[in-house]
N, C-alpha and C positions, 0 to 999 in steps of 0.2 A: 489243349488246356495245360498239359504238362510243359509245353514249350513256353507259354506265357508265364507260368509260375517260375520256371527256372531262370528266365531272362530278367526277372525282377532284380537280380543281383548285379546285372551289368547295365550301366547307364548308357553306353554307346553301342550296344549290340542289339540285334533283333532276330528272332527265330523265324525261319521261313518254313514252308510246308515240307521241303525235302530234308529238313533236320539240320541244315547248315545255317550259320549265323552270318549276317551281313553287318559289317562295321560301319558306323556313321563317322563322318569327319567332324572335327571339333566345331567348325562353323555351323554345320547342320544341327549338332546338339545344342549349341548356343541359341540358334533361331527357334528350335522346338521348345527350349526351356522358357524363352520369352513368351511364346504363344501359349504355353501351359499356364503361366501366371495370369495371362489375360482371360483364358477360357480353358479350364481343366478338362472339360468334356465336350469337345466340338462335335457337331452333327456331321452327317455324311456330306451334305452340301457345303458346310463350312470347311471340311478337310479338302475337298476339291478346290474350293476357292483359295485356300492357303497355298496349294501347289501352283496355282496360276499367279498369285501375288508375290510369291517368294521364289525367284529363279533358282536359288540354291537348293530347293527341295524338288526341283522339276524331275530329277531322275529317280524319285521315290514314289512308289505306287500308293494310292489311297489306303489300301489294306495295311501296308507297312506303317503308315502314320497312325492308323487306328490302333494297331498293336502297340506302337510306342507309347501312345497316350494311356493305354490300359496298364502297361508296365509302370509308367510314371506315377499313375494314381496308386498303384499297388505299393510302390516304394514309399510314397508319401504316407500312406496308411500305416505301413510297417514302421516308419520313422516316428510317427506320432505315438504309436502303441509302445515302441521301445522307450521313448522319452517318458511316457506315463508310467511304465513299469519301473524305470529307474528311479523316478520320483517316489513311487510307492515303496520301493526297496529301501531308499534312503530314509524315508519316514519310519518304516518298520524297524530298520537297524537302530535308528535313534531311539525309538520307543522301546525296543528291546534293551538297549543300554540303560534307559531310564528305569525300566522295570527291574533290571538286575540290581541297580543301585538301591531302588526301593526295597527289594528283597533283602539285600545286605543290611540295610538300615533296620528293617523289621526283625531280622535275626539278632542284631545287636540289642534291640529293644527287648526281645524275649529273654536273651541272656541276662540283661540287666534286671528284669523283673524277677527272674528265677533267683538271682543273687540276692536281691533285696528281700524277697520272701524268706529265703534261708537265713539272712541276717536278722530280720525282725523276729523270726521264730526263735533264734538263738538268744536274742536280747530279752524276749519275753520270758523264756525259760530261766535265764539268769536272774531277772528281776523277781520272778516268782520264788526262786530259791532264796534270794536275799530277804524277801518279805517275810518268809517263815522264820528267819533267824534274827533279823534286826528291823524293828518297826520304825526306827528313827530315820531310815533312808527315805521314807515316804515324804517327809518334809523337804528333804534335799531334792528329790525328783520334782516335787511340786514347784519349789522355788525356781529350779532350773527351767521348768516349762513356762513359768510366768515370765521369766527373763527372755525366753525365746519369742513369746507372743508380743513383747513390747521392745523390739530392738531399737537401739539408738543409732540413727543415721546422720552423721555430721554433714553439713552442706558440702557439695562437690565443688571443686575448684574449676571455675569457668574461664581462667586465663588461657591464652593460646596453648601453652604446654598442657594445662589441665584438660582442655577440649580434645587435644590429640589423644590423651590417655583415655578419655571417655569414648572417643571414636574407636580406638583399638578394642576396648572392652565390648562395645556394641557389635563390632564386626565378629568377634569370637562368639558372642552369645547368639547372634543371628545365624551363623553357620551351624552352630550346634542344633538349632531348631530346623534349619532347612535340610541338612543332610545327616544330622545326628539324632540323639535320643533325649534331648533336653525337654521335649514335650511329648506326651503320649498322644499320638495321632490315631484317629479311627476314620475309616472311609466314610465319605459323605454319602448319606442315604440317596439311593437312586443313581449314583454315578458309577459307571463301569468303564475302566480304561480300555482303549482300543485305537486303531489307526484313524478312525473317524470321530473320536470323542474329543472333547475340549482338553482333556488331560487327566491327570490323577489328582483328585481333590479330596482333602481330608480336613477334619475338624478336631479341635482339642478335646481332651477328656481329663477333667480333674485338675486343671491348671488355673492360675489367677487370671481373672478377666475372661475375655473371649478371644479365640485364636482360630485361624484357618490357614491351610497350606495347599498349594497347588504346584504341580509340575506339568510342563507341556512343551510342545514344539511350535515354533512360529517361523515363518519364512522371511525373517528380517535379520540383519546383522546385529551383533550385540550393541554397538554404539547407537544405532537407530532405536533399538528396544529401550535402552536406558533413557534416551531423549524423550520418548513418548511417555514412559512411565513417570518420569519426573514432572511432567506437565499434568498433574493430577486433575485439575478442573476439566480437562478435555475429555476424560473418560469416566471419572467418578462423579455421578450426577449429584450426590449429596455434598460435594465440596464447593463451598461458596468462594473461597479465595485462598491462595498460598502466596505469602509475601516473603521474599528473601531479604532478611535483615542484614546479614553480613556474610562474607565469603573469605575463607582462609585457605591458603595452599599449604600442603604438607611436603616434607622432604622426600617422600617416596613417590611423588607425582600425583598424589590424591588431592581431593578437595573436601573441605569441611564447610557446610552451609548452616546458618542459623535461620530457621523458618518459623513463621507464624501462620497457622492454618485454621480456618473456620469451616465447620460443617453445619449444614442446614439441619433443623429439627424435622423429623419425618411427619410430625403431627402437630396440631395446635395445642395439644395437652402437655407438651414437654419443651423445655428450653433447648437452645442450640448448644453445640459443643465447640471448644477451641483447643488448640494444641500449641505448645512452645517446644520446638523440635530442633534436634541436631541431625543433619544428614551427611553421611560420609560416603564419598565415591572413591573407589580404589580399584586397582587391578591386581589379582593374585598372581603367584608365581607360575601357575599353569595357564595364564592368559585369560582367565575368567574375569568378567567385570562384575563388581559388587556395588550395589547401592543400598545402604542400610540406614535406618533411622531409629531414634528413640527420643523420649521426652526429656526436657531439661527442667524439671520441677524443683529442684532443691539445690541451687547453685549459688556461688558467691564469686567475687573478684572478676566479674564479667557482665556482659549485657543480660538483661532480664526483661520479661514481658509481664507487665502488671495485669491483674484480672480485668476483663472487659465486661461492660454492662450487658445483661441479657444472655450471657454465655456461661456455661459450666466448664471449668478447666478439666479436661479429660487427660488420660495418660496413655501414651503409646510406648509399650514395652518393645525391646529390640525386634525390629521387623525389617523387611526389605526385599531385595531382588538379587538373586544369583544368576548371572547370564553367561552361558558358555557357548562358544562357537561350535557349530555342528558341521560334520564332514559333508561336503557337497552343498553347503550354503545353509543359511538360517541359523537359528539359535535354540538351545535348550535352556529353559528358564525355570527357576524355582522361586515361588512367591510365598512369603510369610507375612501375615497380618496378625498382630497381637495387640490388643487394646484393653484398657480398663475404662469403660464409658461412664463410670460413676452412676450406677442404676439407682442409688439411694435418692437422687434428686428428682425422680419422676414418681407419679402415683403408682401404687403397687400393681395395679392392673396392667400398666404399661411396661413394667420392668422386664418382661421377656424380650422386648425389643432391644434391650441393652445387655441382656444376659444370654443371647442366642448366638452361638458360634455358626450355626447354619445360616442365619440371616446375614452375618458378617461375610460368610463365604459367598453368598449369592450377590450381595450388593457391592462388595469390594474386590475380593480375590478373583472370583470368576469373571467379574466385569472387566478387570484388567486383561485377563487372557482373551476374552471375547473381542475386546477392542483391538488388541494386537493382531488377532486373526483377521479381523475386518480390514485393518489397514493393509495387511499383507495381501489379501485378495484384491483390494482396490488397486494396489501397485501392479500386481500381475495381470489384472484385467481392467485397464483404465478406460472403461466404456461409459458413455453417457447413459444415464438411467432415466427414471421417471420424469416426464415433463421437460426433457432437454437439460436436466441438471446433472452435474457430476456428483459422485458419492460424497466428496468432501463438502459440497454445498448443502446437500440433503442432511448430512450429519450436523452441520452447523445449525440448520433449522430445527432439528430435533433437540439440540442442546439449548437453543433459545426458548423452545416451548417448555422444557423441563426447568430451566432456570427461572423463567417467569412465574411458573406455578410455585416453585419453592419460595420465591420472594413473597408471593401472595400469602402462602401458608405461614411464613415466619413473621412478615411485617416488621422488619427492622427499622428502628427510628432513624438510623443514619442513612437509610434509603429514602427518607421523607415520609414514612408512614406515621400516622397518628390515629388514636382510637376515638371513635364517636361514642356518645352517650348511649346507654342501653335503654330499651323500652320497658325495662322491669324484669324481663326474662334473660337468663344467662346462657341460653342455648345457641345463639348466633352472635358472633363477634363481627363488628363493623369497623373497618379502617378506611381512611381516606389519604390519598397522596396527591398533593397539588404542587409538588416541587417541579421546577422546569426540567430537571434532568429526567424525570419519569416520562415526560411527553416528548422532549426534544432530544433525548439521548440517542434516538435512532433517526436517520436521515429519511424524513417523510418525502415520498415522491408523488404525492397526490395533488391534484389541482386545488382542491379545497381541504388543506390540511388542518390539523388542530392549531388553534391560536395558542401562543405561549402564555397568555394571561387569561384567567377566568375558566380554565379547564382543569379537571381533576379525574383521578381514577379511584373508584370506590370498590372495596373488596368486602364481600360477605363470606364468612367461613365458619365451619363447625366440624366437630369430630363426634363419632358415635361408636359404640361397641356393638359388634355383630356376633351372633351365636348360631352355630350350625349352618352357616352359609358359606360354602367354598368361595374364596375370593375370585378364582378364575371363572366360575360359572356366573357369579353376580356381575362381574365386569363384562363378560360376553353379552349378558342380557342388556346391560346399559348401552353397550355399543350397538347391538342389533335392533333394539326396540327403543329408539330415542323418543318416539312419540309417547311412550308410557310415562316419561318423567319430564321432558323438556316442554317449554312453552314457545309456540311459534312467534308470538309477539315479542318475547324477550330476544329470541334469535334475530328477528328482523331489526329490532332496535340496535343490537350490538353490531350487526352488519352495516346499518346506516351510519353509525358512529364512525366506522372505519372508512366507509366510502365517501361520506360527505360531511364529515365533522359532526359535532354534537347535534342531537336531534331531540324532539319532544318525547314525552313519556309514551310508552306503548299503551294503546287503548285496548280495553277488553273486547271490543268488537273486531279485533284483528282476525285475519284468516288463520286457518289451521294447516297442518302439514298435508301436502299432497303426496309426497313420497321421498324416500331417502335412497340415494345411490352412493355406494362406496367405490371410490376410484383408487386402486392401489398405486402407491408412489414409490416406496422402497421398503426393504426389510433387511435384517441382519442375517448372518450365515445360518444360524440355528433357528431363525424365525421367532426368537424370544421377544423381539421388538419389531414393530413395523409402523410405517407412517403412511397415511392415506389422506385423500381429499374427500370430504363428505359434501355431496351435492344435495341440498334440500330443494326439491322441485315444487313449482307452482305454489309458492307461499301465499301470494296474493294479499299481502298485508297493506291495508290502506291507512294513510295518515291524513291529518287535516290539510297539510300543505303539499303533499306529494304522494305518489303511488310507488311503493317499493317494487324493484324488479322481481320477476317471477322466480328466479333461482338465487339461492344463497350458498356460498361455499365456506367450508370450514377446513382448516388444516388440523389433522388429528394424529396424535401419537398414542399407540396402544402397546402395552407390555404386560406380561404375566398371565396370559390366557391359557397356558399349559397346566392342566390339572395335575400332571405327574411331577412337576417341578416342586422340589421340597424347599419350603421357606422363601419362596419368591414373592416379591411385592408386585401387586397388580395395579396398573395405572391407566387412566383414560384422560388425556389432556388434549384440549382443542382450543382453537382460536379462530375467529372470523378473518378471512383474508379478502383482499381486494382482487379484482379480476386481473390486475397486472401481475400479482404474486411475485414481486421482486424479492431478491435476496435480502435487501435492507428494509423490507416492509415492516410496518408497525405491527407487533404481535402482542396481544393482551390475552393470555391464556386463562382458562378455567378448567375445572375437571375434578376427578375423583382419584383417591389413592387408598388402596385396601392392603393392609399389612397383616399377615397371620400372626397370632399369638400362640405360644406353646399351650397345648391342651392341658398340661399338668398343672398350670398355674391357676390357683383359685382366685377368682375375681368377683367383685360385687356386680350385681345386675345393673344394666344401664337404666337411666331414668325413663327412657322411652323404649317400650317393649317392641320386639320385632314380630308383628303378627299382621296378617292381611285383614283379619276380622276387625282390628281396632279402628280401621277407617270406614267400615261399612256402617251406614246409617239407616235406621228404620224410623220413618216419620221424622220428627224434629230431633235435633241433636240433644243428647243427654249426657249426664256424667257417667263415666265408665266405671262400673263396679263389678269386679269379677272375683274369683277365688284367690286365695293367697298364692302369689307367685314369687314370693321373696326368696325362695330357695331354688329358683330356676337357674340351672347352670349347664351350659351346653358342653358337648364333647369337644368342640372346637370353637375357638374365638378368634376374632380379628378386629382391628380398629380401622374405621373408615374415616377419611378426612375429605371434606368437601370445601372447595374454594372457588368462588365465582367473582369475576371482575367486570366492572361497568364503567364506561366513560360517561362523564356528566359535566355539565356546567355548574359553576359554583352556586348560582342562584337557584338551581334545581336540586341541590345536594340533599335537602331533607326529603323531597319527594322520591328521589332515586333511592335513598337509604331505606325508606319504607317499602318501596317496591322490591329491593334486593332482599331485605329481611323476609318478606312474605314469600318470595320466590324460593329462597333456599329452604325455608320451612316446608314448602310444598314438595320440594325434591326429597327432603328427609322423609316426609310422609309417604312419598312414592316408593322409596327404598324399603321402608317398613312394610308397605303394602305388598311388595313382591317377594320379600325374603322367604316367607313360608311357602309361597307358591313355587319356589324353585326346589321343591321336594321331588323324590323319584316318581310321584304320581303324575298329575297333569298340572300345567301352569294355568292358574286362574287369574285373569286380569280384570274380572268384572268387579267394579267398585260399587255395586248396588245389590240389593237383595233380589235374588232370582230363584224362583221355585223350579224344581225339576220338571221335565216334560210330563204331562199327564196327571200331575198332582193338583189338588185344589189350590185356590188362591191362598196367599200367606195368611191373611186375616182369618179365613175360614179354618185353616189348619190349626192356627193358634187357638181359636174358639173351641174346636173339637178336643184339643189337648187338655184345656182347662175343664171343660165339661166332663170329660171322661175321668179326670183326676178327682173331681168332686163326687162323681157317681160311685166310683169303686173304693176310694179311700175315705169318703165322708168328711172331707175338709177342703179348704180353698187353697189352690196353688198360688194365686196372685191376690194382692190386696184389692186391686181395682180390675173390673172386667167390663168396662165400656168398650163398645165395638172399635172405637178409634184408638184405644190405649192398650188393648190386650197384647197385640203383637209387639209393641214397644216394650211393655213390661216384661213379656216373656223373653225378648231379645236381651235385655239387660239384667236378667235374673242372675243372682250371684252363683248359683249352682249350675253345673254343666247339664244341659238338656239336649238329648239326641233322640231322633226318631229313625227306626229302621223298618224295612218292608217285611211283610209276612210271607216270605218265600222259603223254599228249601234252603237257600243260602241267603240269609238276611243281609241286605245292603242298606247303609245309612242313606237317608234321603233329606234330612233336615237337622240343623243344629243351631243353637243360639250362640251368642258371642263367646260365652264361657266354654261351651262345648267345642267350638272350633279352636279356641286357645288350647284346650286340654289335648286335643288330637293333633294340634299343630298342622292344621290344614285349612282349606277354604271351602266355601259352599259348593263350588264346582268340583273340586277334587274330592269332596266328601263322598260323592256318589261312587267312587272307586274303592271305598273301604268297606270290608265286610265286618259283621259283628264279631265273628270268632277271632279276627286278626287282632283285636285290641285287648283280648284277655290272654293271660298266661295259662299254663296247663291246669293249675288249681282253679283259676277263675272259670275256665271253660267247663270243668267238671261240675262246679257249683251251679253255673248257669243252666246247664242241660238238666241237672237234677231238679231244679226249681222251676224250670220254664213251663211245665204243664199247668202250674198254678195260675199263670197269667190267662190261659185260655179258659180255665174252670172258674176261678173266683175273680178274675179281672186284674189282679195285681200280684206282685211278689216283692219280698225284701231280700237283699243280699248283704251279707256281712262285709265289713271293710276288707280291702285287699289291694292288689296291684293290677293295673292295666297298662297298656302300651300306647304311645302316640304313634302317628304315622311315620315319624322319624326314628322310632325305636326307643324312645326315652321312657323310663318307668314313671308311672303316675300313681300315687297312692290316694285312696279315697276312704273316708270314714265309714260310709255305708252307701248303698245304692237302692233305688226304687225303680220298679218297672211296672207299667200298667198298659192295658189295652186301650187304644184310641178308636172310638167308634164314630161313624158319621151320623148325619141326620136321620138316616134310615135304620140306625142302630146296627149297621154291619161293620165288622172289624176292618179298619183301614190300615193300621200300622201298630207297632209297639213303641212306646216312649220310655226312655231311660233317663233317670236323674241321678248324677253322681254328686254326693254331698261332701263339702269340705275337701276338695281335691287339691293336690299340689304335686309338683315334680319332686322326685326323690333325689 
């Protein structure tokens, strides 16, 4: 063994049993190397065969050849390990340099803050001394402050010389943000630097607008990095287009570009943004490459970009990329994004989307770093991945899905979209696009493609506010439980439209889901986004003119499923695909987008409440009347945008529009039905009234509750008590009514609609909640003190107080009643509670 190990260092020597080395000739070494690349680990029979086939090896014993191959494999392993360690060492060296620079910057920032604190303390002391001696200075200070609040900014000169001056100023301001202390940066929550991390990510604190900064290492040269980052639509999913209006060369070898950029709106409730920008590319004295940008909003003597319809002109403050070559290859990159997105132009509830530096970091700054790392890995490992496609082709498909969904959400008129008339309700927006470019912009490769005349794409979209529903958990549910919200007939219709052109309306007698199989296709390095093919098996959807194939395939893009990611947007976008699945296939995507809102922002409640019980029906449908929930406000909020697209023929447009409107409303209802079921207890997907095992029928229990209330309290609980209407009336009672078992640890067994709303649970999950869990300490003391009255006199009264929902939210009630529920044999069956005039605190 020692002989084998020592001989790893010598390529043309081999150790024999007597301790002496035998030297190989160069011809023998060359022949053995060729054989090694063909078969690194030959068997005993193969080694003997090699000696017979190659005369040059005839004087070598099989044992010698065996030892040579062992040594060769050892050297190969050592070489790979040395190469890996060198790469890790280079990365750690670069990361150490980056951390040292960051440490120096932070020390400068600390020194600056200490100086400013001392200066402001001195100024305040001087002003306080002056105020005691001369009160006239108050007016002077006030007038000076007012002048500072309303500065006069003359228009900037946009001539070539003026643009160069603006470019130099932009470069200076950008570098002060990237490596200096112009902005107070704080570490991004949940981000820890290290050799395997994406980099150092920070967000701004107390500056104008929103800003984010990132430093990282990428395995690409600076020129390639700059080329990729300039192509913003290729990596920034919210970027609709970047048009280069003019290009100027500078005397120092730099380039000035005038750009017009448009960003998609993330939701249907806000307008899109656009920017009129100057981009300056130059090389610093130390060889670093810089690409910096800023808005050109107040200029004269040069080109200008007038406001565009349906867009809000936003401002980009000095931002950009500082790219430095790294020793051993690759680049060290500093990214700064600083914007003022004009949050005043959106409803107050959505302003956190435009005031959150964390969201900007996730969607823009970190997206740029992730894209660079992805490109670097694809170059170093150019392998064919899922379904025989290269990474670049799969990346193009994901961009096509995302772009198609963004176009549906925004519905720009210049893309051919026009709005249809509403049916009287404003919850669903319907758009139609019959422009030839929408259908013929992609090269259809099907035998029966869409005709260019008489075909349109219809989009139904809506947005809703979610409370106390983590976006990642809800998105995972939508992905893994498609049958809970999707309609098999609609999926079959969409698939038929792709495979065989427009088809007739889906009929209600269509088949249901047989099963869903998820086939992985590709994923990013950090698995924050992945693409897959969904196979819907055994659909069995019948139509008047044909029978649909048994399986349907969907191309699906999923992102934001990590619960620990701060401020990340969760998306589930899918589109039916043809069996050919060509790269230029027609893709008409639909899907969901859930964006978290800051919990500190006070927002009005949505018009549609998120509760599972709201869709439960007892008997015939009735008007929903519950306690006052106007003050309901969750600890976390998010906005969900839904957009579904349908191919239709023009003469069927009205029918398809009615179907699409109804389908999206049913999806919204499904989301509302499952939102509360995603609580820490159990998921309850039952959409009907179901009594717990061993309990009496629902009608009988309702009759016992009302009879016991009349017996013990000498009054009627309900206005009507017919056998067919008792349960319905009890279910829709305005006060929260809950029944619990008479055990040592009372467990809830029944609740009406208001009771389920108050506890934020479902009929199934209700059985996991004990009575003592919903009361605070004072409430439990009062309950246990008065509880014997229920067994003695049949009822008790509790003063107003606070109880807790299953999600930990405080609920106040004016007063509460409890009475004993007896069965027909007058035996105690359970205890019923009624909370009067309850509301969330």
